[in-house]
C-alpha positions in Angstrom: 80.0 79.0 116.4 80.3 79.6 112.9 79.0 82.9 111.3 76.0 83.4 109.2 76.7 83.5 105.6 74.5 84.1 102.5 74.6 84.1 98.7 72.9 83.0 95.8 70.6 79.8 95.4 71.2 76.6 93.6 69.4 76.2 90.2 67.7 73.3 91.9 66.6 75.7 94.9 65.4 78.3 92.3 63.4 75.7 90.3 61.5 74.7 93.7 61.0 78.3 94.6 59.7 79.1 91.4 57.3 76.1 90.8 55.6 76.7 94.4 54.5 80.3 93.2 52.1 78.6 90.7 50.5 76.7 93.9 49.6 80.0 95.6 49.9 80.7 99.5 47.3 78.0 100.4 48.7 75.1 98.7 52.3 75.3 99.9 52.1 72.2 101.8 52.5 70.5 98.4 56.5 71.1 99.1 56.8 69.0 102.4 58.7 65.7 101.9 57.8 63.0 104.3 60.2 60.5 106.0 60.1 57.8 108.4 63.2 56.3 109.8 63.4 53.0 111.9 65.2 53.3 115.0 67.4 50.2 115.8 66.7 48.1 119.3 68.5 49.3 122.1 68.9 53.3 121.0 67.6 55.5 123.4 65.7 58.5 122.6 68.5 61.0 123.8 70.8 59.3 121.2 68.0 59.7 118.4 67.7 63.4 118.9 71.3 63.7 119.1 71.7 62.0 115.6 69.1 64.3 114.1 70.5 67.6 115.5 74.2 66.3 114.4 72.7 65.9 110.9 71.6 69.7 111.2 74.8 70.7 112.3 76.6 68.9 109.3 74.2 70.1 106.6 73.6 73.9 106.1 70.3 73.1 103.9 68.7 72.1 107.2 69.3 75.5 108.9 68.8 77.9 105.7 66.1 80.4 105.4 65.4 82.3 102.1 64.9 85.9 101.3 64.0 87.8 98.4 65.3 91.3 98.3 65.3 92.0 94.5 64.3 89.7 91.5 66.7 86.7 92.8 66.1 84.7 96.0 69.2 84.7 98.5 69.8 81.9 101.0 71.0 82.7 104.4 72.9 80.0 106.3 72.3 80.4 110.0 74.8 79.2 112.6 74.0 75.8 114.3 72.1 76.1 117.5 70.6 73.0 119.3 66.7 72.8 119.3 63.9 70.8 121.5 62.7 67.8 119.3 59.5 66.5 120.6 58.4 63.1 121.3 55.2 61.6 119.9 53.5 58.2 121.5 51.7 56.1 119.1 48.7 53.9 119.9 50.4 50.9 117.9 54.2 49.8 117.3 53.6 50.2 113.2 55.5 52.2 110.7 51.8 52.8 109.2 51.1 54.5 112.7 54.1 56.7 112.6 53.5 57.6 108.9 50.0 58.7 109.5 51.5 61.0 112.6 54.1 62.3 110.2 51.5 63.1 107.4 49.5 64.9 110.3 52.6 67.2 110.6 53.0 67.7 107.1 49.7 69.4 106.6 50.9 72.8 107.5 53.0 74.6 105.1 56.7 75.1 106.4 58.0 78.7 106.2 61.4 79.1 104.6 61.4 82.7 105.3 61.8 82.3 109.1 63.0 78.6 109.4 64.1 76.1 110.2 63.1 74.2 106.9 61.9 71.0 108.6 60.0 69.5 111.4 60.6 66.4 113.1 59.8 63.9 116.2 60.7 60.8 117.8 57.7 58.3 117.5 57.4 56.2 120.7 55.5 53.2 121.7 55.1 52.6 125.4 58.3 54.9 126.0 60.6 53.1 123.5 61.9 55.3 120.6 60.7 53.1 117.4 60.7 55.7 114.4 62.3 59.2 113.7 60.2 61.3 111.5 60.9 64.2 109.5 59.1 66.8 107.4 61.5 68.7 105.0 60.5 71.4 102.8 61.6 70.6 99.1 63.8 73.6 98.9 66.1 71.9 101.6 66.3 68.4 100.2 64.9 66.2 97.3 64.6 62.5 97.4 68.7 61.8 97.0 69.2 64.1 100.0 66.8 62.4 102.0 68.2 59.1 101.3 71.7 60.6 102.5 70.2 61.9 105.5 68.7 58.3 106.4 72.3 56.6 105.7 74.0 59.1 107.7 71.6 59.0 110.6 71.9 55.4 111.0 75.5 55.8 111.0 75.6 58.2 113.6 73.3 55.8 115.5 76.2 52.9 115.1 78.8 55.3 116.6 80.4 56.3 113.0 80.5 59.9 111.9 79.9 60.6 108.4 82.3 62.3 106.0 82.4 66.2 105.7 79.5 67.4 103.6 79.5 69.6 100.6 77.2 72.8 100.8 74.7 73.9 98.7 75.9 77.5 98.8 79.2 76.6 97.6 77.4 74.5 94.6 75.5 77.7 93.8 78.5 79.7 93.7 80.2 77.4 91.2 77.2 76.9 89.2 77.0 80.8 88.5 80.9 80.7 87.7 80.1 78.3 84.8 78.5 81.2 82.3 79.2 78.9 79.2 77.6 76.0 80.9 74.3 78.2 81.6 74.5 79.5 78.1 74.3 75.6 76.7 71.6 74.6 78.7 69.3 77.6 78.1 70.1 77.4 74.4 69.1 74.0 74.1 65.3 74.3 76.1 65.1 77.3 74.1 65.5 75.7 71.0 63.2 72.7 72.0 60.6 74.6 73.8 58.2 75.0 71.1 57.7 71.5 70.3 56.1 71.1 74.1 52.4 69.7 73.9 50.2 72.9 75.3 47.8 70.7 77.0 50.8 68.7 79.0 51.8 72.2 80.1 48.7 72.9 82.4 49.0 71.7 85.9 45.8 73.7 87.4 43.6 70.7 87.6 42.7 70.7 91.3 40.7 67.2 91.6 41.8 64.6 94.0 45.1 62.9 93.4 45.1 59.1 93.5 48.1 56.6 93.2 47.9 53.0 91.9 50.9 51.0 92.4 52.2 47.5 91.7 55.5 45.7 92.0 56.6 43.1 89.5 59.5 40.9 89.7 58.9 39.8 85.8 59.1 43.6 84.7 62.4 44.4 86.2 64.0 41.2 84.7 62.4 42.0 81.0 63.6 45.5 81.5 67.1 44.8 82.3 67.0 42.3 79.7 66.0 45.1 76.9 68.5 47.6 78.9 71.3 44.9 78.3 70.4 43.9 74.5 69.7 47.4 73.2 72.5 49.3 75.6 70.1 51.8 77.0 68.9 52.5 80.5 66.3 50.6 82.3 64.7 54.3 83.0 64.1 54.6 79.4 62.7 51.5 78.9 59.8 52.2 81.6 59.4 55.8 80.3 58.6 54.6 77.0 56.3 52.0 77.8 54.7 54.2 79.9 54.3 56.7 77.1 53.0 54.3 74.9 50.4 53.1 77.3 49.4 56.5 78.1 49.0 57.4 74.5 46.6 54.6 73.8 44.7 55.5 76.9 44.5 59.2 75.7 44.1 58.5 72.3 46.9 60.9 70.9 50.3 60.6 69.3 52.1 63.2 71.1 52.8 63.7 75.0 55.4 66.0 76.8 56.8 64.5 80.1 58.8 66.5 82.6 61.6 64.1 83.6 63.0 64.8 87.0 66.6 65.4 86.5 68.3 64.4 89.8 71.6 66.3 88.7 73.3 63.8 91.1 75.7 62.2 88.4 78.8 62.6 90.1 81.5 65.3 91.1 81.7 67.0 94.3 78.2 67.7 94.3 76.7 64.2 94.5 76.1 63.8 98.1 74.9 67.5 98.6 71.8 67.4 101.0 69.8 70.4 99.3 67.5 70.2 96.4 69.2 69.5 93.2 65.9 68.2 91.2 64.9 70.2 87.8 62.7 69.2 85.2 64.1 68.0 81.8 61.2 68.2 79.4 60.9 65.6 76.7 57.9 65.6 74.1 57.4 61.8 73.0 55.7 60.8 69.6 54.1 57.4 69.4 54.0 56.1 65.8 52.3 52.9 66.2 54.2 51.9 62.7 57.2 52.2 64.5 59.3 48.9 65.6 59.6 48.7 69.0 62.9 48.5 69.7 63.7 51.5 67.6 61.1 53.5 69.5 63.2 52.4 72.8 66.6 53.4 71.4 65.3 56.8 69.9 63.7 57.7 73.1 66.8 56.8 75.0 68.9 59.2 73.0 66.0 61.9 73.5 65.8 61.6 77.3 69.9 61.4 77.7 70.1 64.6 75.9 67.4 66.2 78.1 69.3 64.7 81.6 72.4 66.3 80.4 70.9 69.5 79.8 69.0 69.2 83.1 70.8 71.5 85.1 70.0 75.2 84.2 69.0 78.5 85.6 65.3 78.8 85.2 65.0 82.5 85.5 67.8 83.0 82.4 65.4 80.4 80.8 62.1 82.4 81.0 64.0 85.4 79.8 65.2 83.6 77.0 61.7 81.9 76.0 60.2 85.5 76.2 62.7 87.3 74.0 62.4 84.3 71.6 58.7 84.9 71.2 57.6 81.2 72.6 54.1 80.8 73.3 54.5 79.6 77.3 57.2 81.0 78.9 57.1 79.3 82.5 60.0 76.7 82.8 58.3 75.1 86.0 54.8 74.2 84.8 54.1 70.6 83.5 51.2 68.5 84.0 53.0 65.3 83.4 55.9 64.1 85.2 58.2 61.0 85.1 60.4 60.1 88.2 62.7 57.2 88.5 63.4 57.1 92.1 66.3 54.5 92.4 65.8 52.0 95.0 62.9 51.0 96.6 62.3 52.2 100.3 61.6 48.7 101.4 60.6 45.4 99.6 57.1 44.8 99.8 55.8 41.7 102.6 55.4 38.2 100.8 51.6 38.7 100.7 51.5 42.3 99.8 48.8 43.3 97.2 51.5 45.0 95.5 52.7 41.5 94.4 49.9 39.9 93.1 47.5 43.1 92.1 47.5 46.8 92.6 47.5 48.6 95.8 45.8 51.9 95.9 46.6 55.1 97.8 44.6 58.3 98.2 45.8 61.7 98.5 44.2 65.2 99.9 46.5 66.8 97.5 44.9 69.2 94.8 47.6 70.6 93.3 50.9 69.2 91.6 51.1 67.0 88.2 48.3 65.6 86.7 49.9 62.9 86.0 53.0 61.3 87.7 54.7 57.5 86.5 57.1 56.8 89.5 59.5 54.0 89.3 61.9 52.2 91.5 63.8 49.1 91.7 64.7 46.6 94.0 64.1 42.8 93.5 61.4 43.8 91.7 60.1 46.9 89.5 57.7 49.3 91.3 55.5 50.9 89.3 53.4 53.8 90.7 50.9 55.9 88.2 49.5 59.2 90.2 46.9 61.1 88.5 43.9 63.4 89.3 40.6 62.2 88.8 40.3 64.5 85.9 43.1 63.2 84.4 42.7 59.4 84.6 39.1 58.8 86.1 38.0 55.6 87.7 40.4 52.4 87.3 42.6 53.9 84.8 45.3 54.6 87.2 45.7 50.8 88.1 44.5 49.6 84.3 47.6 51.9 83.1 50.0 50.6 85.7 49.2 47.0 84.7 49.4 47.8 81.2 53.0 49.1 81.7 54.1 45.9 83.3 52.4 43.9 80.4 54.2 46.0 78.0 57.6 45.4 79.1 57.3 41.8 79.7 55.5 41.2 76.3 58.3 43.1 74.5 61.2 41.4 76.1 59.2 37.9 75.5 58.5 38.1 71.5 59.5 39.4 68.4 57.0 42.4 67.2 57.6 44.5 63.8 55.6 47.6 64.9 54.3 49.1 68.3 50.6 48.3 67.3 51.6 44.6 67.5 52.4 45.1 71.1 49.8 44.0 73.6 49.7 45.9 76.7 46.5 43.8 78.2 47.4 43.4 82.0 48.9 40.0 83.3 47.3 40.5 86.7 44.2 41.2 88.1 43.2 44.9 88.0 
């Protein structure tokens, strides 16, 4: 049995811990990430449980607790010990039923002081294991890590052993061993911090969150055409048209978005199961006289610069901001988020409302960003607009999602000499 080891936290883990402080003790469940993985036919419950426990053994973040003996949090990696995985009998054999059951398990916060930083169960129907369901604290995993875990879970069920894993504690030590990189990131953010829009730095709205989503093959084809023509990323196309749509809806020219920097660009840490995400804020200026293609190209450069500086020490930055006299020194408080999620979890069904209209999803959440534009790609483009009722009232999230789709398609199809001539009228029923 391996010995307990401890050391500093990664910059991503530190960002999660610091950002959770603003939510207060009663809203810590906002950090619970839900996953539901399908169990292939013919696999028994014991094999499903064993696969998960082997993942816990392989990935230290799943058996790590966190302590704060001084100003700086410390991670404590515990030796692997087998634990009991319960089963839950579902009333019906659907993914929706498994999702509902997992959401119930996610309602209560997970203590990262005592651990483990996860909950899990095997969802059965009439005794057959159909789904493996997890709730993992965000300090232990991000969306990229969840995809790694799901892929390795299925490898194990197929009888294949995943490759050896790099660990968050080793990453943390490597990050702190590069002081020049730390200084570079802190200097960049200190320089641009006063350009952030103050009203987009207040995530204290506690009204209900809702999400409106759509799936568009036309928008993906258009975004890729623009990406190839301008030699920019698909992500920057989505952010640019999203910013334009929100600018018109809110009636203002400047907005600050916290881009989610995944920090999985390559190297030894790309497959780490841990929390690598950090906020990379960008303030977008929308001048309707600007040529649309120039607007996209300029925002691409601006976003790329933000992403390249997206791995930084939030504690060091906070001290630097205070010393520079910045009016708002919290590096984690942002009301508007943009997140490119990579591939969609699953293709929508042929008759899904996502393909022809807009699908709504409610939430009991009362904390987190007031506005969240989240996108993913498959055979089409998934556009999700999450917002509080105070931020976007009535049908505004659905209208905004449809406007983004229309803007991308119209820009790729026509010649426009300025942003003001780019129409965002929805091309689907809202």
